[in-house]
C-alpha positions in Angstrom: 79.8 130.9 83.5 79.5 134.9 82.7 76.2 136.4 84.2 75.8 140.3 84.0 73.5 141.5 87.1 72.7 144.9 88.6 76.3 145.0 89.9 78.1 144.1 86.7 80.3 141.2 88.0 81.1 138.4 85.9 81.2 134.4 87.3 83.1 131.8 85.6 83.3 128.1 85.8 86.9 127.2 86.9 89.5 124.5 88.2 88.3 120.5 87.7 85.2 120.9 86.5 86.5 122.7 83.6 89.4 120.5 83.2 87.3 117.3 83.6 84.9 118.5 81.0 87.8 118.7 78.3 89.3 115.1 79.5 85.6 113.5 79.1 85.6 112.5 82.5 82.7 113.0 85.0 82.1 116.2 86.8 81.5 115.9 90.3 81.4 119.4 91.7 81.8 122.8 90.3 83.3 125.9 91.6 83.0 129.6 90.3 85.2 132.5 90.1 83.5 136.1 90.7 85.5 138.8 89.3 84.3 142.5 89.8 82.3 142.1 93.2 83.3 142.3 96.8 82.1 140.3 99.8 79.2 142.8 100.4 77.9 142.1 97.0 77.6 138.6 97.4 76.0 138.3 101.0 73.4 141.0 99.5 72.3 138.7 97.2 71.8 136.2 99.3 75.2 134.1 99.0 76.5 132.7 102.4 80.0 133.1 103.5 82.0 129.7 104.4 85.5 130.4 104.0 87.9 131.4 106.7 91.1 132.1 105.1 89.8 133.6 102.1 86.3 134.6 101.3 84.2 132.0 99.5 80.4 131.9 99.6 77.4 129.2 98.9 75.0 130.1 96.2 71.6 130.6 97.9 70.2 128.2 95.3 72.8 125.6 93.9 74.8 125.6 97.3 77.7 125.6 95.0 81.0 127.1 96.1 81.6 130.7 94.5 85.4 132.5 95.4 86.2 136.1 94.9 89.0 136.4 92.1 92.1 137.3 94.3 95.8 137.3 94.0 98.4 136.0 96.5 101.4 137.0 97.8 104.0 134.7 99.8 105.4 136.2 103.2 106.1 133.5 104.9 106.8 129.9 105.3 104.4 127.2 104.3 101.2 127.1 102.3 99.6 129.6 105.1 102.2 132.4 104.6 100.5 134.0 102.1 98.5 137.6 102.3 95.7 137.7 99.8 94.0 140.5 97.8 90.2 140.2 97.0 89.9 143.7 95.3 87.1 143.9 92.7 89.8 145.0 90.2 91.5 141.6 90.1 91.3 140.2 86.7 90.2 136.8 85.6 93.7 136.1 84.3 95.5 137.3 87.8 93.4 134.7 89.6 93.8 132.1 87.2 97.7 132.7 87.2 97.7 131.7 91.1 96.7 128.4 90.3 98.8 125.1 90.3 98.9 123.6 86.9 97.8 125.1 83.9 95.2 122.3 83.3 93.5 124.1 86.4 93.8 127.3 84.8 91.3 127.3 82.5 88.1 129.4 82.9 84.5 128.8 80.9 81.7 131.2 80.3 78.1 130.4 80.1 78.2 130.5 76.4 81.0 127.9 76.5 83.8 130.3 75.6 87.3 128.7 77.0 89.7 131.2 78.5 92.9 129.5 78.6 95.5 132.5 79.2 98.4 130.0 80.5 98.0 126.8 77.8 96.4 124.3 79.5 94.3 123.3 76.7 97.7 122.4 75.0 98.7 120.4 78.4 95.7 118.7 78.4 96.4 117.5 74.4 100.1 116.8 75.4 98.9 114.8 78.3 101.6 117.0 80.7 101.1 118.2 83.9 102.8 121.7 83.9 103.1 124.6 86.7 101.4 128.0 85.3 104.2 129.8 87.0 107.3 129.9 89.4 104.7 131.2 92.4 104.3 127.1 92.1 107.1 126.9 94.4 105.7 129.1 97.3 103.1 126.4 98.3 104.1 123.2 99.1 100.8 121.5 99.1 101.4 121.7 95.1 103.7 119.0 95.6 101.2 116.7 96.6 98.7 117.9 94.4 100.8 117.2 91.5 101.4 113.6 93.1 97.5 113.5 93.2 96.8 114.6 89.8 99.5 111.7 88.9 97.3 109.0 90.7 94.6 110.3 88.7 95.5 111.2 85.1 98.2 108.7 84.7 95.8 105.7 83.6 94.9 108.3 80.8 98.8 109.1 79.9 99.8 111.8 81.4 103.3 112.6 82.9 105.0 115.8 84.8 106.7 118.2 82.7 110.4 117.7 83.3 110.6 121.6 84.5 107.9 120.9 86.9 109.7 117.9 88.5 112.7 120.1 88.6 110.9 123.1 90.1 109.6 120.3 93.0 113.1 118.7 93.4 113.9 122.6 94.2 111.0 122.9 96.6 112.3 119.7 98.5 115.8 120.8 98.8 115.3 124.2 100.1 113.3 122.7 102.9 109.7 124.2 101.8 108.1 120.9 102.1 109.2 120.8 105.4 106.6 123.0 106.6 103.8 121.0 105.3 101.1 120.3 108.1 100.3 116.8 109.0 96.6 117.2 108.3 97.0 118.3 104.9 99.6 115.8 103.9 97.0 113.0 105.1 94.3 115.1 103.3 96.1 114.7 100.0 97.3 111.2 100.6 93.9 110.1 101.3 92.6 111.3 98.7 95.3 110.1 96.3 94.4 106.6 97.8 91.0 106.8 96.1 92.1 107.3 92.6 92.8 105.2 89.6 96.4 104.5 90.3 97.3 105.4 93.8 100.9 104.3 93.5 101.6 106.9 91.1 101.2 109.7 94.3 104.1 107.8 95.9 106.3 107.2 92.9 106.0 111.0 92.2 106.8 112.5 95.7 109.6 109.7 95.3 110.8 111.2 92.0 111.4 115.0 93.6 112.7 113.9 97.1 109.3 114.7 99.2 108.8 110.9 99.9 112.3 111.1 102.0 111.0 113.6 104.0 107.4 112.8 104.7 107.4 109.2 105.0 111.0 107.9 105.3 109.9 104.5 106.5 108.4 103.9 103.0 111.1 105.8 101.2 113.8 103.2 102.7 112.0 100.1 101.2 113.6 100.6 97.9 116.7 98.7 97.4 115.9 96.4 100.3 116.4 92.8 98.6 114.0 90.0 99.1 114.2 86.1 98.6 113.8 86.0 94.8 112.0 82.5 95.2 109.0 84.4 97.0 109.6 87.8 95.2 110.9 87.7 91.5 110.9 91.4 91.9 113.2 91.4 94.7 113.0 95.2 95.4 110.8 95.7 98.6 109.9 99.2 97.3 108.8 97.8 94.1 106.9 95.0 95.6 105.2 97.8 97.8 103.7 100.0 94.8 103.0 96.3 93.2 101.0 95.5 96.2 99.1 98.8 96.5 98.4 98.6 92.4 97.3 95.2 93.1 94.9 96.7 96.2 93.5 99.0 93.6 92.7 96.8 91.2 90.8 94.2 93.6 89.1 97.1 95.8 88.1 100.6 96.0 88.2 100.9 99.8 90.8 103.4 100.7 91.2 101.6 104.0 92.4 98.3 102.2 94.4 100.3 99.7 96.5 101.9 102.9 96.8 98.8 104.7 98.3 97.2 101.4 101.1 100.4 101.1 102.0 99.7 105.1 102.5 95.9 105.4 106.3 95.8 104.9 107.8 98.8 106.6 109.8 97.0 108.9 111.8 95.3 106.3 113.5 98.9 105.9 115.2 98.3 109.3 116.2 94.7 108.7 120.2 94.9 109.4 121.6 94.5 106.1 123.9 91.6 107.1 120.7 89.5 107.5 119.2 90.2 103.9 117.0 89.0 101.6 115.9 87.3 105.0 113.7 89.7 107.1 112.6 87.5 110.1 110.5 89.8 112.7 109.4 92.2 110.1 105.7 92.2 111.1 106.6 93.6 114.6 109.0 96.3 113.1 106.3 97.1 110.6 103.6 97.4 113.2 105.8 99.8 115.3 106.8 102.5 112.4 103.0 101.9 111.3 101.9 103.3 114.4 104.3 106.1 114.8 103.4 107.0 111.1 99.7 107.1 111.7 100.3 109.4 115.3 102.5 112.0 113.2 99.7 112.2 110.4 96.5 111.8 112.4 95.4 108.8 110.5 91.8 107.8 111.1 91.3 104.7 113.1 89.5 102.5 110.7 93.0 103.0 108.9 95.3 102.3 111.3 93.6 99.4 113.0 93.3 97.2 109.9 97.2 98.4 108.3 98.4 97.2 111.9 96.3 94.0 111.4 98.0 93.5 107.9 101.2 94.3 109.1 101.5 92.1 111.9 99.5 89.0 110.4 99.8 89.1 106.6 102.2 86.4 106.8 99.4 84.1 107.9 97.3 84.5 104.5 99.7 82.4 102.6 99.4 79.3 104.7 96.1 79.7 105.5 95.3 76.0 104.7 98.0 74.7 107.4 96.7 76.7 110.3 95.3 74.8 112.9 91.6 75.7 114.2 92.8 77.3 117.1 95.2 79.5 115.1 92.5 80.3 112.8 90.4 81.3 115.4 93.1 83.3 117.3 93.6 85.1 113.8 90.0 86.3 113.7 89.8 87.5 117.2 93.6 89.4 116.8 92.8 91.6 113.9 89.1 92.0 115.5 86.8 90.7 113.3 84.4 89.0 115.4 83.4 92.7 116.6 83.8 94.1 113.4 83.0 91.3 110.8 83.8 93.5 107.7 87.3 93.6 109.0 87.8 90.2 107.9 86.9 90.8 104.1 89.1 94.0 104.5 92.3 91.8 105.9 91.9 89.1 103.1 91.6 91.6 100.2 95.0 93.4 101.9 96.6 90.3 102.2 95.7 89.0 98.6 97.0 92.1 96.9 100.4 91.1 98.8 100.3 88.2 97.2 99.3 89.6 94.1 102.0 92.2 94.1 104.9 90.1 93.1 106.3 89.8 89.4 104.4 87.1 87.3 101.8 86.3 90.1 99.7 88.7 89.6 97.0 86.5 88.2 97.5 83.4 89.9 95.0 81.7 91.5 94.5 82.5 95.6 92.2 80.0 96.9 93.3 81.3 100.2 90.9 84.4 100.1 88.0 81.9 99.5 88.8 79.7 102.2 89.4 82.2 105.0 86.1 84.2 103.9 84.2 80.7 104.7 85.9 79.8 107.6 84.9 83.2 109.4 81.4 82.7 107.9 81.3 79.3 110.0 82.4 80.9 112.9 79.9 83.6 112.8 77.1 81.0 112.4 77.8 79.9 116.0 75.0 81.6 118.2 74.9 82.0 122.0 71.4 81.6 122.4 71.0 78.2 122.2 73.9 77.3 124.5 72.2 79.9 127.2 69.2 78.0 126.7 71.2 74.9 127.5 72.1 76.5 130.6 75.6 78.0 130.1 76.2 81.5 131.6 79.2 83.4 132.5 82.9 82.1 131.5 81.3 78.7 131.0 79.1 80.5 127.9 82.7 82.0 126.8 84.0 78.8 126.6 81.3 76.9 125.2 81.3 79.6 122.3 84.7 79.3 122.0 84.5 75.3 121.9 81.5 75.6 118.9 83.5 77.8 117.0 86.2 75.8 116.9 84.2 72.7 115.5 82.5 75.1 112.9 86.3 75.9 111.8 87.2 72.0 111.7 84.2 71.1 110.0 84.5 73.6 107.6 88.3 72.7 107.0 87.1 69.1 106.0 84.9 70.4 103.4 87.8 72.1 102.1 90.2 69.3 102.1 88.1 66.6 100.3 
């Protein structure tokens, strides 16, 4: 918002804060651009520099981020291949022109005036994601950002402008997307998983061809048939997006959503001659998932749950048929005895798998309550009473195991009545 101090520079609210205000969405953080100043000026006024690639400063009181207006020139490959100019003569319009989408290239002054040189307000009204200029094609991260904005804004009716989608396709075909660094891919993907419609992120990447380059194991799932009896939607790719959407309805936990996304990766490796069956896809899914997590540096909490769901989700639908020993083995195998929250996450991801089928979205799934109740019964077994009876060492471990099995048997009997 415009302020004039002794140095006569201007400050404008920009980017997501302005966009979300216009959309009537909550504003979680505010970013500012400074026009007509240099680094020395801001440092003298108490700002603290925090940016490495380009000057970003924290306000001495609010701690909000202020960036010097800048222009960018492409000189290399990828999103790091730029040189920037932060001269005080860089105008607001020049700074806004380097931004990705028109809806993110709107500024606001202190008196509430909107500065919109690239038609962002009209695109908000038209519910359209449109690139500001052809410079969009110079930064492959923008493909990921468009996908993320679709995950955020598609529920409000937004779509990608045809000319922007075509430009994204050209970026993929030219190999620009191949320059993306793994850390940034995961960063944008993780943020997309937290949005209201995360499936839109992957649908958008697939529409421009980027999914095949970045996540080939996921892209392969489209066109792979499944048994119509269990999967009326048939196509595995469609099923996977339905599962992710179901997970988003069931939980805001991004870890659960990631596990739901990755549960069937192995079906893309099933030999065509055995379609629509996919025997052994669980082990194949785990292998592909482990490679994916390693490639993109996926955090352990995501990787561990996703591997558990990939390997054991088939047991969810047969929960009432499982022997007490199999149930206890399941809890042990997914790590729930050491990390009790893991069972709840596992059940949510598996329920999303069950609901991610055409016509099955609202069916009752008592399996979730049964598995959660069974696990609580296991948790009720305590070591101390057994220790007081004289058990120790290996004998104590065997006694605990035996008591846990008895607890499951008793619980199972109550569900059978």
